[in-house]
N, C-alpha and C positions, 0 to 999 in steps of 0.2 A: 468576196470574190476570190476564194481560195483557188490556188493552182492545183490541179489534180495531177498533171504530168507535163514533162518537157521532153520532147524528142528532137534528135538531130538525125536527119536522114539524107542519104545521097540521092542523086537523080534517078538511080536504078531502083530506088525503094528499099535499100538496105539500111536498117537502123544502125547508126554509129554510136548513139548515146541515148539512153532512156532513163529518166529519173522520175519516179512516182512519189507523190506526196499523199496519196490516198490508197489504202490497201485494196488490192485486187489480186485474185488468184492468177496463176500463170496462164491458164486457158483463156480467161477473160482478157488478160493483157495482150496475148498474142493475137487474138481475134480483133480486139480494139485497135491495136497498132496497125495491123494489115489493112483493116477497113479505112481507117483515117488516112493512112499513107496513100492508099489507092485513090481516095477521094481528093486529097490535096494535090497529088501529082497529076491527076487527070484534068484539073482546072487550068484554064488558059491564064495568061498574065493579065488579060483584060477583065477578068472576073475579080470580085473583091476577095480579100484574104480572110474572111470570116465565114465559118461554117457552123451550123448547129447540128450536132450528131449525137444521138442516144443520150440526151440530157446534158451533154457537154457543149460548151461554146469553145470552138477550136479556132485559134488565131495562128496564122502561119506566115512566114516570109522566106523568100529564097534569096540567098547570098551566094553568088558564084555557083558551085556545084552542090551546095548544101541547103536543105530545107530545115528551118527552125520552127518547130510546131509546139504551141502551148495550148493545153486544154484546161478549161476552168469549170468549176461546178457551181450549181446554184447555192445560195445561202438561204437559211430558213429565217423567217420573221413571223411574229404572231400578229394575226389580224383578228382581234377579238378573242375568240376561244379556240380558233384553229390555226395550225401552222401553215404558212404559205412559203413555198420554195420558189425563188425568183433569181435568175442569173442576171445580175446587174453589172456585169463586168464591162469596164470601159475598154472597148476594142482598140481604140487608138492608143490608150495608155499601155496596153499589152504589146502593141506593135513597137512602141517606144522602148519598152523593156527589152524586147528581142533585139532591137537596134543597139541598146546599151550593152547587152550581153555580147553581141558580135564585136562592138568597138573595144570592149574590155579584152576579149580574146585576141583581137588584132594587136592590141598594145602589148599583150603578153607574148604572143608567138610570132610577131611580125605581121604576116597576113594569114589569118586562120584558114586552114584547108582541111580536107577530109583526113589526110595523113597525120596532121597534128592531133586530131581527136583520137584516131586509132592508136597511135604510138604513145600518146601522153594522156591516156584516159583518166588516170588518177588525178592529175593536175586539173583537167577540165572539170571533173566532178568536184574537186576542191573549190574551183572558181564559182561553180554553180551553187555550191553549199554556202559560200560567202554571200551570195546574192539572195538566195531563197531559203527560207527556213519554215518548215512545217506548212508549206504551201503558200506562204505569204512573202512578198518582196520586202526584204529588210535592209538592203544596201544597194545603192546605185552609183555611189561615188567610185570611179575607177581606181583612184589611188588607194582608197581604203580596202578595196577588194583585192588588189594586187599586192599590197604590203605583206600579208602573211605568206603568200606564195614566194615572194622575193626573199623573205627571211629564211624559208625552208631551203630554197635553192642555194643561198649563201652558205648556210650551215652544211649542206651536202658537199659543197666545194671545199670547205674547210676540212671535213672528214676525209675526202679523197686525197687532199694534200698531205694529211697526217700519215696515211697509209702508203704513200708513194715515196717516203723518205728512205 
């Protein structure tokens, strides 16, 4: 169940963060993003948060003014002499991952909002890289995810105080 991409999008459909774990050229990315965003934003809250689109299983969730969208790809398995591609992603597990990601960002930034992502994009990518590696979820413990970021911020404050003497 490798993750192909993670998107964070506002209610107007503007992408605030895009992280891809599967190679795609820019034309494909732009087309895929716009179509998936349009599809997710047009759905009502009464509809389920899982969509199959172009071979991707798309799981999304809205928190305040942001949509967190995760796209997964099928894995190959051999059935006799032929390869079979099947997307066996656990949708509820991915929703839980999205929730953990949001809780971790909330713990880091207070209450995560669109401006936090826009103005601290490098740190958000760092948080995401601590959780997902090569398309697979590697860490879900919030303390373990935030520890390296806290160390970086602590060192940056030390450097600032050295220059202000």
